[in-house]
C-alpha positions as CSV (number, residue, x, y, z in Angstrom):
1,X,0.2,0.2,0.0
2,X,1.1,3.6,-0.9
3,X,1.4,5.7,1.9
4,X,2.5,10.0,1.3
5,X,5.6,9.2,3.5
6,X,6.9,6.5,1.2
7,X,6.7,9.0,-1.8
8,X,8.2,11.9,0.1
9,X,10.3,14.3,-1.9
10,X,13.9,13.5,-1.3
11,X,15.6,16.6,-0.3
12,X,18.2,17.0,-3.4
13,X,15.4,18.1,-5.9
14,X,12.8,19.2,-3.5
15,X,13.5,23.1,-3.9
16,X,13.8,22.5,-7.4
17,X,10.3,21.2,-7.6
18,X,8.2,23.8,-5.9
19,X,7.4,25.5,-9.0
20,X,6.6,22.4,-11.2
21,X,3.9,20.1,-9.3
22,X,1.7,18.3,-11.1
23,X,-1.3,16.6,-9.8
24,X,-3.3,14.2,-12.0
25,X,-6.3,12.3,-11.3
26,X,-6.7,8.8,-12.3
27,X,-10.2,7.5,-13.6
28,X,-11.3,8.7,-16.9
29,X,-8.5,11.0,-16.7
30,X,-5.2,9.3,-17.2
31,X,-7.6,5.9,-17.8
32,X,-10.5,5.5,-19.4
33,X,-12.6,3.8,-16.6
34,X,-15.7,4.6,-18.2
35,X,-15.0,2.3,-21.1
36,X,-13.5,-0.8,-19.0
37,X,-16.7,-0.1,-16.5
38,X,-19.4,0.0,-19.3
39,X,-18.0,-3.3,-20.9
40,X,-18.2,-5.1,-17.8
41,X,-21.7,-3.9,-17.1
42,X,-23.2,-4.8,-20.2
43,X,-21.3,-8.4,-19.9
44,X,-22.6,-8.8,-16.3
45,X,-25.9,-7.9,-17.2
46,X,-26.0,-10.2,-20.1
47,X,-25.3,-13.2,-17.5
48,X,-28.3,-12.2,-15.3
49,X,-30.3,-12.3,-18.9
50,X,-31.3,-8.6,-19.0
51,X,-31.7,-6.4,-22.2
52,X,-29.2,-3.8,-23.4
53,X,-31.8,-1.4,-21.6
54,X,-30.8,-2.6,-18.2
55,X,-27.1,-2.3,-19.3
56,X,-27.7,1.4,-19.8
57,X,-29.8,1.9,-16.6
58,X,-26.3,0.4,-14.7
59,X,-24.2,2.5,-16.3
60,X,-26.2,5.7,-15.8
61,X,-26.9,4.4,-11.9
62,X,-23.1,4.1,-11.7
63,X,-22.1,7.6,-12.2
64,X,-19.0,7.3,-13.4
65,X,-18.1,5.5,-10.2
66,X,-19.3,8.6,-8.2
67,X,-22.2,6.8,-6.8
68,X,-21.5,4.4,-3.4
69,X,-20.4,0.7,-3.9
70,X,-22.9,0.0,-1.6
71,X,-25.7,1.8,-2.8
72,X,-25.2,0.6,-6.5
73,X,-24.7,-2.9,-5.2
74,X,-28.1,-2.9,-3.1
75,X,-30.0,-1.1,-6.2
76,X,-28.7,-3.8,-8.5
77,X,-30.1,-6.2,-6.0
78,X,-33.2,-4.9,-5.7
79,X,-33.3,-4.6,-9.3
80,X,-32.4,-8.2,-10.6
81,X,-33.7,-11.3,-8.6
82,X,-31.1,-13.3,-10.5
83,X,-28.4,-11.2,-9.4
84,X,-25.7,-12.5,-6.6
85,X,-25.8,-11.3,-3.2
86,X,-25.1,-7.1,-2.4
87,X,-21.6,-8.2,-0.6
88,X,-20.5,-10.1,-3.4
89,X,-22.2,-7.2,-6.4
90,X,-20.2,-4.8,-4.5
91,X,-16.7,-6.7,-4.7
92,X,-18.0,-7.1,-8.5
93,X,-18.2,-3.4,-9.1
94,X,-14.8,-2.6,-7.1
95,X,-12.5,-4.8,-9.3
96,X,-14.4,-6.7,-12.1
97,X,-13.8,-3.9,-14.6
98,X,-9.8,-3.4,-13.9
99,X,-8.7,-6.1,-15.9
100,X,-10.2,-4.4,-18.7
101,X,-8.7,-1.3,-18.2
102,X,-6.0,-0.4,-20.8
103,X,-3.2,2.7,-20.5
104,X,-2.9,4.5,-23.9
105,X,0.9,4.9,-24.8
106,X,0.1,8.6,-25.1
107,X,-0.3,9.0,-21.4
108,X,2.9,7.3,-20.8
109,X,4.5,9.3,-23.3
110,X,3.0,12.8,-21.6
111,X,3.9,11.9,-18.0
112,X,7.7,10.5,-19.1
113,X,8.2,14.0,-21.1
114,X,7.1,15.9,-17.8
115,X,9.3,13.9,-15.6
116,X,12.0,14.9,-18.1
117,X,11.4,18.2,-18.1
118,X,11.7,18.6,-14.2
119,X,8.0,18.0,-13.3
120,X,6.8,16.3,-10.1
121,X,4.0,14.5,-10.6
122,X,1.3,12.9,-8.2
123,X,-1.7,11.0,-9.0
124,X,-4.8,12.4,-7.0
125,X,-7.8,9.8,-6.3
126,X,-11.0,9.6,-4.8
127,X,-11.6,5.8,-4.1
128,X,-11.1,2.5,-1.8
129,X,-7.5,2.2,-1.3
130,X,-7.2,-1.6,-2.5
131,X,-9.2,-1.1,-5.6
132,X,-7.2,2.4,-6.6
133,X,-4.1,0.6,-5.9
134,X,-4.5,-2.6,-8.3
135,X,-5.8,-0.3,-10.9
136,X,-2.4,1.5,-11.2
137,X,0.2,-1.4,-10.4
138,X,-1.8,-3.3,-12.8
139,X,-1.2,-0.5,-15.5
140,X,2.5,0.4,-14.2
141,X,1.6,4.1,-13.4
142,X,3.8,3.4,-10.6
143,X,6.6,3.8,-12.9
144,X,5.7,7.5,-13.9
145,X,4.6,9.4,-11.2
146,X,6.2,10.3,-7.5
147,X,3.3,10.2,-5.5
148,X,0.1,8.5,-5.2
149,X,-2.6,10.0,-3.0
150,X,-5.7,7.8,-2.5
151,X,-8.7,9.2,-0.5
152,X,-9.6,6.1,1.7
153,X,-5.8,6.0,2.4
154,X,-5.1,9.7,3.9
155,X,-8.8,10.3,5.1
156,X,-10.2,12.9,3.0
157,X,-11.3,13.3,-0.6
158,X,-11.8,15.7,-3.2
159,X,-13.2,18.3,-3.9
160,X,-11.7,18.9,-0.1
161,X,-8.4,20.8,-0.2
162,X,-6.6,19.2,2.4
163,X,-6.3,16.2,0.2
164,X,-4.3,18.3,-2.7
165,X,-2.2,19.7,0.1
166,X,-1.2,16.6,1.8
167,X,-0.6,15.6,-2.2
168,X,1.7,18.7,-2.9
169,X,3.4,17.9,0.6
170,X,4.3,14.9,-0.8
171,X,5.8,16.6,-3.5
172,X,8.0,18.3,-1.5
173,X,5.9,21.8,-1.6
174,X,5.3,21.7,2.9
175,X,5.3,25.0,4.0
176,X,6.0,26.6,0.6
177,X,5.1,29.9,-0.8
178,X,4.7,30.8,-4.6
179,X,4.1,27.2,-5.7
180,X,3.0,26.8,-9.4
181,X,0.8,23.6,-9.2
182,X,-1.3,22.3,-11.4
183,X,-4.4,19.8,-11.1
184,X,-5.1,17.8,-14.4
185,X,-8.8,15.9,-14.3
186,X,-12.2,15.2,-15.6
187,X,-14.5,16.1,-12.9
188,X,-15.5,20.0,-12.6
189,X,-16.4,19.5,-8.7
190,X,-14.0,17.2,-7.6
191,X,-10.7,18.3,-9.7
192,X,-11.2,21.4,-11.2
193,X,-13.0,23.0,-8.4
194,X,-11.1,21.5,-5.3
195,X,-8.2,22.1,-7.4
196,X,-8.7,25.8,-7.5
197,X,-9.2,25.7,-4.1
198,X,-6.1,24.7,-3.1
199,X,-4.6,27.0,-5.0
200,X,-3.7,25.5,-7.8
201,X,-4.4,26.2,-11.5
202,X,-6.6,23.8,-13.5
203,X,-6.5,21.8,-16.5
204,X,-10.0,19.9,-17.6
205,X,-9.9,16.7,-19.4
206,X,-13.4,17.0,-21.4
207,X,-13.6,13.8,-22.8
208,X,-15.7,15.5,-25.8
209,X,-18.1,17.5,-23.4
210,X,-18.5,21.5,-23.1
211,X,-17.6,23.4,-20.2
212,X,-20.7,24.4,-18.6
213,X,-19.7,24.8,-15.1
214,X,-19.3,28.8,-15.1
215,X,-22.4,29.3,-16.8
216,X,-24.7,26.3,-15.6
217,X,-26.3,25.5,-12.0
218,X,-22.9,24.4,-10.5
219,X,-21.7,28.1,-11.0
220,X,-17.9,26.6,-11.1
221,X,-15.5,29.0,-12.6
222,X,-13.7,27.6,-15.9
223,X,-10.5,25.9,-15.3
224,X,-7.3,27.2,-17.1
225,X,-7.2,24.7,-20.0
226,X,-9.5,22.4,-21.6
227,X,-8.0,20.0,-23.7
228,X,-10.0,16.4,-24.9
229,X,-7.4,13.9,-23.1
230,X,-5.0,13.7,-20.5
231,X,-1.9,13.3,-23.0
232,X,-3.1,17.1,-24.4
233,X,-3.5,18.5,-20.9
234,X,-0.2,17.5,-19.8
235,X,1.7,18.1,-22.6
236,X,0.3,21.6,-22.6
237,X,0.8,22.3,-19.1
238,X,4.6,21.1,-19.4
239,X,4.8,23.4,-22.9
240,X,3.4,26.0,-21.5
241,X,5.5,26.4,-18.2
242,X,9.3,25.3,-19.0
243,X,11.5,27.1,-16.2
């Protein structure tokens, strides 16, 4: 299991890194969780004998992973008489889509380029420690980052500014002033609003969507940068802020 202490920034590069901190979300940012979960959901509903409309119901009910696993497992059990027990469904929701996840080479290239340019990179993700650790290790992402912060492990989740402070501290920014850091993510509230509240610049991974936070009911200020993919967002941040 990763801990903040295990990824504490070495003193040899700590001072240099203060102006070049890059925090990145995991699900639907570095990896396409939606594609993996949706594929699993359609297969799972098929085993229950349900139609395609039931698979779409499950995908919608999942809310891109933000719906409580306990709540969703209960809803599945209520909807399908042939479903396994709630505990088994919860386990399936947490882990059965993970083997379907893939890591795009453009993402690893962007992360590698950022590190070569002197950026220190931390993954900041909401979720269960065991589940998120499995994803990161299975995909080999630990080789491309300097810290991993998982909400369950640190006891606070995005958009609370504290999780971003924990992340920047793990990259050597404890007590620093004038830190120029970025948060890259797909969620308007958890990643963009949360990162902004923590004093970070923000890059929104749009996934083909249009930003509506500044004009819609959310009332969220627009991100500093918008890109359709994580790789493009990271490259834009790095290219626009070399030292």
